[in-house]
C-alpha atoms as a printed R data frame, in Angstrom:
    type eleno elety resid chain resno       x       y       z
1   ATOM     1    CA   MET     A     1 -34.595  13.521  -7.334
2   ATOM     2    CA   PRO     A     2 -32.037  11.409  -7.370
3   ATOM     3    CA   GLY     A     3 -30.711   9.276  -4.501
4   ATOM     4    CA   ILE     A     4 -27.005  10.081  -3.249
5   ATOM     5    CA   GLY     A     5 -25.999   6.573  -4.417
6   ATOM     6    CA   ALA     A     6 -26.630   8.117  -7.648
7   ATOM     7    CA   PHE     A     7 -23.271  10.656  -6.667
8   ATOM     8    CA   LEU     A     8 -21.151   8.756  -4.774
9   ATOM     9    CA   PRO     A     9 -19.346   5.573  -5.955
10  ATOM    10    CA   TRP     A    10 -18.927   3.348  -2.958
11  ATOM    11    CA   ARG     A    11 -20.057   0.517  -1.653
12  ATOM    12    CA   TRP     A    12 -20.536  -1.809   1.389
13  ATOM    13    CA   PRO     A    13 -17.507  -2.289   3.346
14  ATOM    14    CA   TRP     A    14 -18.239  -6.081   4.120
15  ATOM    15    CA   ARG     A    15 -18.056  -6.492   0.321
16  ATOM    16    CA   ASN     A    16 -15.411  -7.885  -1.314
17  ATOM    17    CA   PRO     A    17 -13.595  -4.778  -3.807
18  ATOM    18    CA   PRO     A    18 -13.639  -5.037  -7.667
19  ATOM    19    CA   GLU     A    19 -11.088  -6.840  -9.575
20  ATOM    20    CA   PRO     A    20  -9.205  -3.813 -11.153
21  ATOM    21    CA   PRO     A    21  -8.715  -3.884 -15.234
22  ATOM    22    CA   LEU     A    22  -6.139  -5.825 -16.502
23  ATOM    23    CA   ALA     A    23  -2.914  -4.206 -16.450
24  ATOM    24    CA   GLU     A    24  -3.060  -4.067 -20.896
25  ATOM    25    CA   LEU     A    25  -6.630  -2.444 -20.602
26  ATOM    26    CA   PHE     A    26  -5.647   0.239 -18.783
27  ATOM    27    CA   ALA     A    27  -6.367   3.969 -19.917
28  ATOM    28    CA   GLY     A    28  -5.964   6.168 -17.574
29  ATOM    29    CA   LYS     A    29  -3.679   9.632 -17.378
30  ATOM    30    CA   SER     A    30  -2.473   9.606 -13.850
31  ATOM    31    CA   ILE     A    31  -1.295   6.824 -11.604
32  ATOM    32    CA   LEU     A    32  -0.451   7.252  -7.732
33  ATOM    33    CA   LEU     A    33   2.210   5.059  -6.612
34  ATOM    34    CA   ALA     A    34   1.803   4.552  -2.936
35  ATOM    35    CA   SER     A    35   3.299   3.034   0.011
36  ATOM    36    CA   GLU     A    36   2.043   2.994   3.899
37  ATOM    37    CA   GLY     A    37   5.209   3.462   4.931
38  ATOM    38    CA   ARG     A    38   7.160   0.364   3.366
39  ATOM    39    CA   PRO     A    39   9.930   0.657   1.331
40  ATOM    40    CA   ILE     A    40   8.104   1.012  -2.306
41  ATOM    41    CA   PRO     A    41   9.722  -2.873  -4.105
42  ATOM    42    CA   ARG     A    42  10.825  -2.871  -7.192
43  ATOM    43    CA   SER     A    43   7.853  -4.885  -8.527
44  ATOM    44    CA   ALA     A    44   5.346  -2.163  -7.794
45  ATOM    45    CA   ILE     A    45   7.714   0.538  -9.652
46  ATOM    46    CA   LYS     A    46   7.637  -1.910 -12.915
47  ATOM    47    CA   LEU     A    47   3.972  -2.144 -12.758
48  ATOM    48    CA   ALA     A    48   3.242   1.001 -12.561
49  ATOM    49    CA   LYS     A    49   6.261   2.227 -15.098
50  ATOM    50    CA   SER     A    50   3.899  -0.040 -17.200
51  ATOM    51    CA   LEU     A    51   0.468   1.657 -16.730
52  ATOM    52    CA   ALA     A    52   2.379   4.645 -17.522
53  ATOM    53    CA   GLU     A    53   4.366   3.329 -20.663
54  ATOM    54    CA   LYS     A    54   1.087   2.207 -22.432
55  ATOM    55    CA   THR     A    55  -1.231   5.698 -21.653
56  ATOM    56    CA   GLY     A    56   1.058   8.228 -21.307
57  ATOM    57    CA   ALA     A    57   0.174   8.997 -17.886
58  ATOM    58    CA   GLU     A    58   1.775  10.976 -15.335
59  ATOM    59    CA   VAL     A    59   2.843   9.021 -12.010
60  ATOM    60    CA   HIS     A    60   3.223  10.337  -8.494
61  ATOM    61    CA   VAL     A    61   4.971   8.780  -5.730
62  ATOM    62    CA   LEU     A    62   3.047   8.966  -2.073
63  ATOM    63    CA   SER     A    63   5.243   7.615   0.903
64  ATOM    64    CA   ILE     A    64   3.744   7.964   4.490
65  ATOM    65    CA   ALA     A    65   5.005   8.266   7.683
66  ATOM    66    CA   ARG     A    66   3.669   7.119  10.430
67  ATOM    67    CA   ILE     A    67   2.418   9.305  13.347
68  ATOM    68    CA   TRP     A    68   1.916   7.149  16.140
69  ATOM    69    CA   GLY     A    69  -1.135   8.772  17.982
70  ATOM    70    CA   THR     A    70  -1.494  11.915  20.425
71  ATOM    71    CA   SER     A    71  -0.497  11.958  24.071
72  ATOM    72    CA   PHE     A    72  -3.264  12.745  26.485
73  ATOM    73    CA   GLY     A    73  -5.060  14.573  23.022
74  ATOM    74    CA   LEU     A    74  -2.358  16.808  22.539
75  ATOM    75    CA   PRO     A    75   0.760  16.418  20.009
76  ATOM    76    CA   ASN     A    76   3.600  15.064  21.532
77  ATOM    77    CA   PRO     A    77   7.369  15.397  19.902
78  ATOM    78    CA   GLY     A    78   7.484  11.647  20.802
79  ATOM    79    CA   LEU     A    79   5.014  10.052  18.646
80  ATOM    80    CA   LEU     A    80   6.182  11.766  15.578
81  ATOM    81    CA   PRO     A    81   8.082  10.134  12.934
82  ATOM    82    CA   ASN     A    82  12.205  10.682  13.826
83  ATOM    83    CA   LYS     A    83  14.822  12.116  11.441
84  ATOM    84    CA   ARG     A    84  15.908   8.027  10.403
85  ATOM    85    CA   GLU     A    85  12.105   7.272   9.490
86  ATOM    86    CA   MET     A    86  11.792  10.346   7.905
87  ATOM    87    CA   GLN     A    87  14.509  10.260   5.678
88  ATOM    88    CA   GLU     A    88  14.074   6.226   4.764
89  ATOM    89    CA   ARG     A    89  10.988   7.356   3.023
90  ATOM    90    CA   HIS     A    90  12.859  10.450   1.645
91  ATOM    91    CA   GLU     A    91  15.366   8.000   0.028
92  ATOM    92    CA   SER     A    92  12.881   5.426  -1.135
93  ATOM    93    CA   VAL     A    93  10.348   8.091  -2.765
94  ATOM    94    CA   ALA     A    94  13.549   9.418  -4.695
95  ATOM    95    CA   LYS     A    95  14.660   5.845  -5.744
96  ATOM    96    CA   ALA     A    96  11.222   5.129  -7.195
97  ATOM    97    CA   VAL     A    97  10.989   8.761  -8.911
98  ATOM    98    CA   THR     A    98  14.939   8.250 -10.522
99  ATOM    99    CA   TRP     A    99  14.158   4.908 -11.756
100 ATOM   100    CA   LEU     A   100  10.793   6.266 -13.278
101 ATOM   101    CA   LYS     A   101  12.273   9.465 -15.104
102 ATOM   102    CA   ARG     A   102  15.185   7.449 -16.309
103 ATOM   103    CA   SER     A   103  12.387   5.527 -18.443
104 ATOM   104    CA   ASP     A   104  11.501   8.876 -19.795
105 ATOM   105    CA   ILE     A   105   7.949   8.694 -17.306
106 ATOM   106    CA   ALA     A   106   6.279  12.060 -15.865
107 ATOM   107    CA   ALA     A   107   6.847  11.668 -12.105
108 ATOM   108    CA   SER     A   108   6.774  13.382  -9.011
109 ATOM   109    CA   GLY     A   109   6.990  12.215  -5.052
110 ATOM   110    CA   GLN     A   110   6.506  13.863  -1.733
111 ATOM   111    CA   VAL     A   111   6.349  11.934   2.031
112 ATOM   112    CA   SER     A   112   3.190  12.723   3.987
113 ATOM   113    CA   GLY     A   113   2.674  12.383   7.520
114 ATOM   114    CA   THR     A   114  -0.340  11.212   9.124
115 ATOM   115    CA   ARG     A   115  -2.189   8.625  11.672
116 ATOM   116    CA   ASN     A   116  -4.457   7.227   8.702
117 ATOM   117    CA   ALA     A   117  -2.732   6.014   5.875
118 ATOM   118    CA   ALA     A   118  -5.513   5.199   4.129
119 ATOM   119    CA   LYS     A   119  -7.203   8.038   4.260
120 ATOM   120    CA   ARG     A   120  -4.496  10.282   2.883
121 ATOM   121    CA   ILE     A   121  -3.296   7.785   0.481
122 ATOM   122    CA   LEU     A   122  -6.669   8.049  -0.816
123 ATOM   123    CA   ALA     A   123  -7.282  11.863  -0.301
124 ATOM   124    CA   GLU     A   124  -4.126  12.436  -1.994
125 ATOM   125    CA   ALA     A   125  -5.663  10.277  -4.920
126 ATOM   126    CA   ARG     A   126  -8.780  12.793  -5.238
127 ATOM   127    CA   ARG     A   127  -6.764  16.062  -4.899
128 ATOM   128    CA   ARG     A   128  -4.670  14.716  -7.603
129 ATOM   129    CA   GLY     A   129  -7.423  12.879  -9.984
130 ATOM   130    CA   ALA     A   130  -5.147   9.957 -10.214
131 ATOM   131    CA   ASP     A   131  -6.941   6.905 -12.330
132 ATOM   132    CA   ALA     A   132  -4.995   4.169 -10.303
133 ATOM   133    CA   ILE     A   133  -3.381   3.646  -7.302
134 ATOM   134    CA   VAL     A   134  -0.729   0.796  -7.580
135 ATOM   135    CA   MET     A   135   0.578  -0.395  -3.900
136 ATOM   136    CA   ALA     A   136   3.142  -3.418  -2.598
137 ATOM   137    CA   ALA     A   137   0.962  -5.593  -0.292
138 ATOM   138    CA   ASP     A   138   1.605  -8.313   2.171
139 ATOM   139    CA   PRO     A   139  -0.630 -11.488   1.902
140 ATOM   140    CA   PRO     A   140  -3.836 -10.690   3.664
141 ATOM   141    CA   LEU     A   141  -5.072 -11.946   6.496
142 ATOM   142    CA   ASN     A   142  -8.201 -13.311   7.781
143 ATOM   143    CA   TRP     A   143 -11.013 -10.867   8.516
144 ATOM   144    CA   PHE     A   144  -9.881 -10.255  12.493
145 ATOM   145    CA   LEU     A   145  -6.518 -10.061  12.142
146 ATOM   146    CA   SER     A   146  -6.223  -7.756   9.344
147 ATOM   147    CA   ASN     A   147  -7.419  -4.237  10.667
148 ATOM   148    CA   MET     A   148  -5.751  -4.563  13.490
149 ATOM   149    CA   VAL     A   149  -2.695  -4.393  11.944
150 ATOM   150    CA   TRP     A   150  -0.145  -1.513  10.135
151 ATOM   151    CA   SER     A   151   0.825  -3.966   7.176
152 ATOM   152    CA   GLN     A   152  -3.007  -4.525   5.685
153 ATOM   153    CA   GLU     A   153  -3.625  -1.099   5.183
154 ATOM   154    CA   PRO     A   154  -3.180  -1.625   0.644
155 ATOM   155    CA   TYR     A   155  -6.186  -3.858   1.161
156 ATOM   156    CA   ARG     A   156  -8.514  -0.946   3.342
157 ATOM   157    CA   VAL     A   157  -7.611   1.476   0.654
158 ATOM   158    CA   GLN     A   158  -8.807  -0.987  -2.028
159 ATOM   159    CA   ARG     A   159 -11.723  -1.262  -0.013
160 ATOM   160    CA   LEU     A   160 -12.312   1.894   0.194
161 ATOM   161    CA   ALA     A   161 -11.053   3.231  -3.267
162 ATOM   162    CA   PRO     A   162 -13.413   4.515  -6.227
163 ATOM   163    CA   ILE     A   163 -10.749   4.272  -8.594
164 ATOM   164    CA   PRO     A   164  -8.444   0.897  -9.242
165 ATOM   165    CA   VAL     A   165  -5.812  -0.489  -6.566
166 ATOM   166    CA   TYR     A   166  -3.927  -2.052  -8.164
167 ATOM   167    CA   LEU     A   167  -1.813  -4.467  -5.636
168 ATOM   168    CA   VAL     A   168   1.802  -5.853  -5.700
169 ATOM   169    CA   ILE     A   169   1.720  -8.752  -3.357
170 ATOM   170    CA   ASP     A   170   5.240  -8.708  -2.098
171 ATOM   171    CA   ASP     A   171   6.179 -12.877  -1.039
172 ATOM   172    CA   GLN     A   172   9.316 -12.574  -0.505
173 ATOM   173    CA   GLN     A   173   8.579 -10.345   2.948
174 ATOM   174    CA   SER     A   174   6.786 -12.569   4.099
175 ATOM   175    CA   ALA     A   175   9.122 -15.677   3.585
176 ATOM   176    CA   ARG     A   176  11.799 -13.468   5.417
177 ATOM   177    CA   ARG     A   177   9.261 -13.359   8.761
178 ATOM   178    CA   PRO     A   178   9.244 -16.674  10.745
179 ATOM   179    CA   LYS     A   179   6.089 -18.452  10.693
180 ATOM   180    CA   ALA     A   180   4.104 -18.317  14.293
181 ATOM   181    CA   GLY     A   181   5.271 -21.212  16.409
182 ATOM   182    CA   SER     A   182   9.075 -21.976  15.086
183 ATOM   183    CA   ARG     A   183  11.871 -21.357  16.434
184 ATOM   184    CA   GLN     A   184  14.908 -19.845  15.329
């Protein structure tokens, strides 16, 4: 009888995730364009578009609205995303879907609220049978800080995903932030 490892494509979490195949070699039929809450940048949309054009894949756009937690173990309305945050997520998804549909790519989108973005993104990829995930990401932080920062969620998705995860590193956002110890 084969062990459980024969059925589950997992790896040790401290190991580096495998590099995704080159975009020219992608052969999937379903792509998940995901965001952990940041606006979806044009560069991530372009990568998803180029992957989808080669194979005729459909693209599903997912944006996460962060739920901040619970209060005394009970849901608290003050911890849920407010109307402005939800509106921003819906506009970001609508912009990406519109841009993809203008290029004759089958696209759909949704906004989902959760406290664990990586878990929700992976669950949606599994549910839709996605062959790849495309996400925008900040430059990686060191191992100690990366688990405490929400903007490092794309790296958690990449580490846990059994399918290729294409990360589009957005250097423009990091250039806008002041460096530690600098005065502005």
